[in-house]
PAPATOR-544094 format. One record per residue (C-alpha): residue number from 0; x, y, z. Coordinates in nm, 2 decimals, always signed. Each point is the difference from the previous one (the first is absolute). Last residue first. Layout:
+-----+--------+--------+--------+
: pos :      x :      y :      z :
+-----+--------+--------+--------+
: NUM :      X :      Y :      Z :
...
+-----+--------+--------+--------+
END
This chain:
+-----+--------+--------+--------+
: pos :      x :      y :      z :
+-----+--------+--------+--------+
: 243 :  -2.71 :  +0.95 :  -0.70 :
: 242 :  -0.16 :  -0.09 :  +0.28 :
: 241 :  +0.09 :  -0.34 :  -0.04 :
: 240 :  +0.37 :  +0.06 :  -0.01 :
: 239 :  +0.01 :  +0.20 :  +0.34 :
: 238 :  -0.19 :  -0.31 :  +0.17 :
: 237 :  +0.25 :  -0.22 :  -0.20 :
: 236 :  +0.28 :  +0.24 :  +0.17 :
: 235 :  -0.15 :  -0.01 :  +0.29 :
: 234 :  -0.04 :  -0.37 :  +0.03 :
: 233 :  +0.37 :  -0.05 :  -0.05 :
: 232 :  +0.13 :  +0.28 :  +0.21 :
: 231 :  -0.23 :  -0.22 :  +0.28 :
: 230 :  +0.14 :  -0.34 :  -0.11 :
: 229 :  +0.41 :  +0.13 :  +0.02 :
: 228 :  +0.11 :  +0.19 :  +0.26 :
: 227 :  -0.28 :  +0.01 :  +0.27 :
: 226 :  -0.15 :  -0.33 :  -0.07 :
: 225 :  +0.31 :  -0.22 :  -0.08 :
: 224 :  +0.17 :  +0.20 :  +0.28 :
: 223 :  -0.25 :  -0.07 :  +0.27 :
: 222 :  -0.01 :  -0.36 :  -0.05 :
: 221 :  +0.37 :  -0.03 :  -0.01 :
: 220 :  +0.05 :  +0.22 :  +0.30 :
: 219 :  -0.30 :  -0.23 :  +0.17 :
: 218 :  +0.23 :  -0.31 :  -0.07 :
: 217 :  +0.34 :  +0.13 :  +0.16 :
: 216 :  -0.27 :  +0.10 :  +0.30 :
: 215 :  -0.20 :  -0.33 :  +0.02 :
: 214 :  +0.39 :  -0.14 :  +0.02 :
: 213 :  +0.13 :  +0.20 :  +0.28 :
: 212 :  -0.29 :  -0.10 :  +0.19 :
: 211 :  +0.02 :  -0.35 :  -0.06 :
: 210 :  +0.38 :  -0.04 :  +0.12 :
: 209 :  -0.12 :  +0.22 :  +0.28 :
: 208 :  -0.28 :  -0.27 :  +0.10 :
: 207 :  +0.25 :  -0.31 :  -0.10 :
: 206 :  +0.28 :  +0.11 :  +0.25 :
: 205 :  -0.25 :  +0.13 :  +0.24 :
: 204 :  -0.14 :  -0.34 :  +0.01 :
: 203 :  +0.31 :  -0.18 :  +0.03 :
: 202 :  +0.05 :  +0.17 :  +0.33 :
: 201 :  +0.18 :  +0.32 :  +0.04 :
: 200 :  +0.28 :  -0.03 :  +0.26 :
: 199 :  +0.20 :  +0.23 :  -0.10 :
: 198 :  -0.19 :  +0.30 :  -0.23 :
: 197 :  -0.10 :  -0.12 :  -0.36 :
: 196 :  +0.04 :  +0.31 :  -0.23 :
: 195 :  -0.32 :  +0.09 :  -0.26 :
: 194 :  +0.22 :  +0.32 :  -0.08 :
: 193 :  +0.02 :  +0.08 :  +0.38 :
: 192 :  -0.37 :  -0.10 :  +0.05 :
: 191 :  -0.14 :  +0.34 :  +0.09 :
: 190 :  +0.17 :  +0.14 :  -0.31 :
: 189 :  -0.12 :  -0.25 :  -0.23 :
: 188 :  -0.38 :  +0.06 :  +0.12 :
: 187 :  +0.03 :  +0.37 :  -0.03 :
: 186 :  +0.14 :  -0.08 :  -0.37 :
: 185 :  -0.29 :  -0.26 :  +0.01 :
: 184 :  -0.28 :  +0.29 :  +0.05 :
: 183 :  +0.17 :  +0.26 :  -0.23 :
: 182 :  -0.05 :  -0.23 :  -0.32 :
: 181 :  -0.35 :  -0.09 :  +0.14 :
: 180 :  -0.10 :  +0.38 :  -0.01 :
: 179 :  +0.15 :  +0.06 :  -0.31 :
: 178 :  -0.13 :  -0.28 :  -0.17 :
: 177 :  -0.38 :  +0.16 :  +0.12 :
: 176 :  +0.11 :  +0.33 :  -0.17 :
: 175 :  +0.11 :  -0.20 :  -0.34 :
: 174 :  -0.39 :  -0.18 :  +0.03 :
: 173 :  -0.17 :  +0.35 :  +0.00 :
: 172 :  +0.20 :  +0.14 :  -0.27 :
: 171 :  -0.12 :  -0.28 :  -0.19 :
: 170 :  -0.32 :  +0.00 :  +0.11 :
: 169 :  -0.04 :  +0.34 :  -0.11 :
: 168 :  +0.22 :  +0.02 :  -0.32 :
: 167 :  -0.24 :  -0.28 :  -0.15 :
: 166 :  -0.35 :  +0.19 :  -0.04 :
: 165 :  +0.17 :  +0.23 :  -0.28 :
: 164 :  -0.17 :  -0.07 :  -0.31 :
: 163 :  -0.29 :  -0.30 :  +0.12 :
: 162 :  +0.19 :  -0.38 :  +0.04 :
: 161 :  -0.03 :  +0.00 :  +0.38 :
: 160 :  -0.28 :  -0.25 :  -0.01 :
: 159 :  -0.05 :  -0.12 :  -0.38 :
: 158 :  -0.05 :  -0.31 :  +0.02 :
: 157 :  -0.11 :  -0.14 :  -0.36 :
: 156 :  -0.33 :  -0.18 :  -0.08 :
: 155 :  -0.09 :  -0.34 :  -0.10 :
: 154 :  -0.09 :  -0.12 :  +0.31 :
: 153 :  +0.30 :  -0.23 :  +0.00 :
: 152 :  +0.22 :  +0.33 :  +0.00 :
: 151 :  +0.12 :  +0.15 :  -0.36 :
: 150 :  +0.33 :  +0.07 :  +0.01 :
: 149 :  +0.13 :  +0.38 :  -0.10 :
: 148 :  +0.31 :  +0.06 :  -0.11 :
: 147 :  +0.15 :  +0.16 :  +0.24 :
: 146 :  -0.12 :  +0.28 :  +0.25 :
: 145 :  -0.24 :  -0.27 :  +0.15 :
: 144 :  +0.32 :  -0.19 :  +0.14 :
: 143 :  +0.09 :  +0.34 :  +0.22 :
: 142 :  -0.39 :  +0.00 :  +0.12 :
: 141 :  +0.04 :  -0.35 :  +0.12 :
: 140 :  +0.31 :  +0.09 :  +0.17 :
: 139 :  -0.15 :  +0.28 :  +0.17 :
: 138 :  -0.35 :  -0.12 :  +0.10 :
: 137 :  -0.03 :  -0.34 :  +0.15 :
: 136 :  +0.41 :  -0.12 :  +0.06 :
: 135 :  +0.15 :  +0.35 :  +0.07 :
: 134 :  -0.33 :  +0.06 :  +0.23 :
: 133 :  +0.09 :  -0.36 :  +0.17 :
: 132 :  +0.37 :  +0.05 :  -0.02 :
: 131 :  -0.07 :  +0.33 :  +0.24 :
: 130 :  -0.23 :  -0.15 :  +0.23 :
: 129 :  +0.23 :  -0.30 :  +0.08 :
: 128 :  +0.30 :  +0.23 :  +0.00 :
: 127 :  -0.20 :  +0.25 :  +0.28 :
: 126 :  -0.05 :  -0.34 :  +0.24 :
: 125 :  +0.36 :  -0.14 :  -0.03 :
: 124 :  +0.20 :  +0.35 :  +0.04 :
: 123 :  -0.19 :  +0.07 :  +0.28 :
: 122 :  +0.05 :  -0.40 :  +0.16 :
: 121 :  +0.36 :  +0.09 :  -0.11 :
: 120 :  +0.05 :  +0.33 :  +0.18 :
: 119 :  -0.19 :  -0.14 :  +0.32 :
: 118 :  +0.26 :  -0.34 :  +0.01 :
: 117 :  +0.32 :  +0.23 :  -0.07 :
: 116 :  -0.12 :  +0.23 :  +0.26 :
: 115 :  -0.05 :  -0.28 :  +0.26 :
: 114 :  +0.34 :  -0.17 :  -0.11 :
: 113 :  +0.13 :  +0.34 :  +0.13 :
: 112 :  -0.04 :  -0.15 :  +0.36 :
: 111 :  +0.28 :  -0.21 :  -0.03 :
: 110 :  +0.03 :  -0.12 :  +0.34 :
: 109 :  -0.35 :  -0.02 :  +0.10 :
: 108 :  -0.07 :  -0.08 :  -0.36 :
: 107 :  +0.16 :  -0.32 :  -0.05 :
: 106 :  -0.21 :  -0.28 :  +0.05 :
: 105 :  -0.34 :  +0.14 :  -0.03 :
: 104 :  +0.12 :  +0.28 :  -0.25 :
: 103 :  +0.18 :  -0.23 :  -0.22 :
: 102 :  -0.31 :  -0.23 :  -0.02 :
: 101 :  -0.21 :  +0.27 :  -0.12 :
: 100 :  +0.27 :  +0.06 :  -0.28 :
:  99 :  -0.04 :  -0.39 :  -0.09 :
:  98 :  -0.34 :  +0.01 :  -0.01 :
:  97 :  -0.04 :  +0.30 :  -0.22 :
:  96 :  +0.28 :  -0.12 :  -0.21 :
:  95 :  -0.16 :  -0.32 :  -0.10 :
:  94 :  -0.32 :  +0.19 :  -0.07 :
:  93 :  +0.19 :  +0.29 :  -0.22 :
:  92 :  +0.15 :  -0.27 :  -0.16 :
:  91 :  -0.27 :  -0.11 :  -0.27 :
:  90 :  -0.14 :  +0.30 :  -0.08 :
:  89 :  +0.23 :  +0.17 :  -0.03 :
:  88 :  +0.15 :  -0.20 :  -0.25 :
:  87 :  -0.32 :  -0.05 :  -0.15 :
:  86 :  +0.01 :  +0.37 :  -0.10 :
:  85 :  +0.37 :  +0.01 :  -0.10 :
:  84 :  +0.01 :  -0.33 :  -0.23 :
:  83 :  -0.34 :  -0.07 :  -0.20 :
:  82 :  -0.09 :  +0.36 :  +0.05 :
:  81 :  +0.26 :  +0.16 :  -0.10 :
:  80 :  +0.11 :  -0.23 :  -0.29 :
:  79 :  -0.40 :  +0.05 :  -0.09 :
:  78 :  +0.04 :  +0.41 :  -0.10 :
:  77 :  +0.31 :  -0.08 :  -0.13 :
:  76 :  -0.15 :  -0.24 :  -0.23 :
:  75 :  -0.28 :  +0.31 :  -0.06 :
:  74 :  +0.23 :  +0.31 :  -0.04 :
:  73 :  +0.20 :  -0.21 :  -0.21 :
:  72 :  +0.33 :  -0.10 :  +0.00 :
:  71 :  +0.29 :  +0.19 :  -0.14 :
:  70 :  +0.08 :  +0.21 :  +0.35 :
:  69 :  +0.00 :  -0.33 :  +0.16 :
:  68 :  +0.34 :  -0.12 :  -0.15 :
:  67 :  +0.05 :  -0.29 :  +0.21 :
:  66 :  +0.39 :  -0.03 :  +0.07 :
:  65 :  +0.25 :  -0.22 :  -0.19 :
:  64 :  +0.38 :  +0.01 :  +0.11 :
:  63 :  +0.20 :  +0.24 :  -0.18 :
:  62 :  +0.17 :  +0.17 :  +0.31 :
:  61 :  +0.26 :  +0.22 :  -0.11 :
:  60 :  -0.03 :  +0.29 :  -0.16 :
:  59 :  -0.33 :  +0.07 :  +0.16 :
:  58 :  +0.11 :  -0.07 :  +0.35 :
:  57 :  +0.31 :  +0.21 :  -0.01 :
:  56 :  -0.19 :  +0.29 :  -0.14 :
:  55 :  -0.19 :  -0.03 :  +0.28 :
:  54 :  +0.32 :  -0.06 :  +0.25 :
:  53 :  +0.14 :  +0.38 :  -0.15 :
:  52 :  -0.33 :  +0.14 :  -0.01 :
:  51 :  -0.04 :  -0.08 :  +0.42 :
:  50 :  +0.32 :  +0.19 :  +0.05 :
:  49 :  -0.06 :  +0.25 :  -0.26 :
:  48 :  -0.28 :  +0.08 :  +0.24 :
:  47 :  +0.20 :  +0.06 :  +0.25 :
:  46 :  -0.23 :  -0.09 :  +0.30 :
:  45 :  -0.13 :  +0.33 :  +0.25 :
:  44 :  -0.35 :  -0.24 :  +0.00 :
:  43 :  -0.21 :  +0.30 :  -0.15 :
:  42 :  +0.28 :  +0.08 :  -0.26 :
:  41 :  +0.00 :  -0.39 :  -0.10 :
:  40 :  -0.36 :  +0.02 :  -0.09 :
:  39 :  -0.01 :  +0.30 :  -0.16 :
:  38 :  +0.30 :  -0.10 :  -0.27 :
:  37 :  -0.15 :  -0.36 :  -0.02 :
:  36 :  -0.33 :  +0.20 :  -0.12 :
:  35 :  -0.27 :  -0.01 :  +0.21 :
:  34 :  -0.33 :  -0.19 :  -0.13 :
:  33 :  +0.11 :  -0.35 :  +0.19 :
:  32 :  -0.15 :  +0.18 :  +0.35 :
:  31 :  -0.24 :  -0.27 :  +0.09 :
:  30 :  +0.21 :  -0.23 :  -0.20 :
:  29 :  +0.37 :  +0.03 :  -0.02 :
:  28 :  +0.07 :  +0.17 :  +0.33 :
:  27 :  +0.37 :  +0.04 :  +0.01 :
:  26 :  +0.17 :  -0.19 :  +0.34 :
:  25 :  +0.32 :  +0.01 :  -0.14 :
:  24 :  +0.01 :  -0.40 :  -0.05 :
:  23 :  -0.39 :  +0.01 :  -0.06 :
:  22 :  +0.11 :  +0.20 :  -0.34 :
:  21 :  +0.25 :  -0.21 :  -0.15 :
:  20 :  -0.23 :  -0.35 :  +0.12 :
:  19 :  -0.27 :  +0.18 :  -0.19 :
:  18 :  +0.24 :  -0.03 :  -0.30 :
:  17 :  -0.12 :  -0.35 :  +0.00 :
:  16 :  -0.34 :  +0.13 :  -0.15 :
:  15 :  +0.12 :  +0.08 :  -0.32 :
:  14 :  -0.13 :  +0.27 :  -0.23 :
:  13 :  -0.25 :  +0.05 :  +0.25 :
:  12 :  +0.26 :  +0.06 :  +0.29 :
:  11 :  +0.17 :  +0.29 :  -0.25 :
:  10 :  -0.36 :  +0.17 :  -0.09 :
:   9 :  -0.09 :  -0.01 :  +0.39 :
:   8 :  +0.28 :  +0.15 :  +0.08 :
:   7 :  -0.01 :  +0.28 :  -0.23 :
:   6 :  +0.25 :  +0.09 :  -0.25 :
:   5 :  +0.16 :  +0.32 :  +0.06 :
:   4 :  +0.34 :  -0.18 :  +0.10 :
:   3 :  +0.00 :  -0.13 :  -0.38 :
:   2 :  -0.03 :  -0.35 :  -0.11 :
:   1 :  -0.07 :  -0.04 :  -0.38 :
:   0 :  -0.07 :  -0.36 :  +0.05 :
+-----+--------+--------+--------+
END
């Protein structure tokens, strides 16, 4: 890619998701704040822009391993992937993680009171994500699909939810605001858990719960990235084309 320091962080990660590890190394948010340029993101973190650029250039010049080209996928395919991979992951992991965190609070809470805050934040996140994903699956995603070639439903009509000109912008803006809320929540969980480090004397459940929390956060980052930096810009462009 034509890599310059004015490229947005989200655009770089959209080209190759593996560059996310470089941004994460420097504490740069590539999902909720992916709209910022590399230079702006580095300045915010008081990092030398050239240092990050050097690692990115090295990655693109040497790493030829195949990576999914999410940007080339049609909107419908990307939506189905997000629902099948990320929404189902959240639905499947949440009950188990809640159970582990409850157990940690009961056993280790008296000596590690931060566990109660972590548990509360995760439960808030789980509740809000469930509502968030339901809104996407019931309203926003069908609306985005309706912007493309119209496929009749079994009753012979086409799904036109959110497909009127200008109707897709507001729900996308709302979803992005909710994404930022979840990103901030997990930053707090990461801080409270000391970057998911199990303290001395931590039991096996402690280790498993923290590993699962970290995996949950990583999955959430990719989930948000695919929507904020690829799907939503694609949908807005589709709507723009439809209005012309």
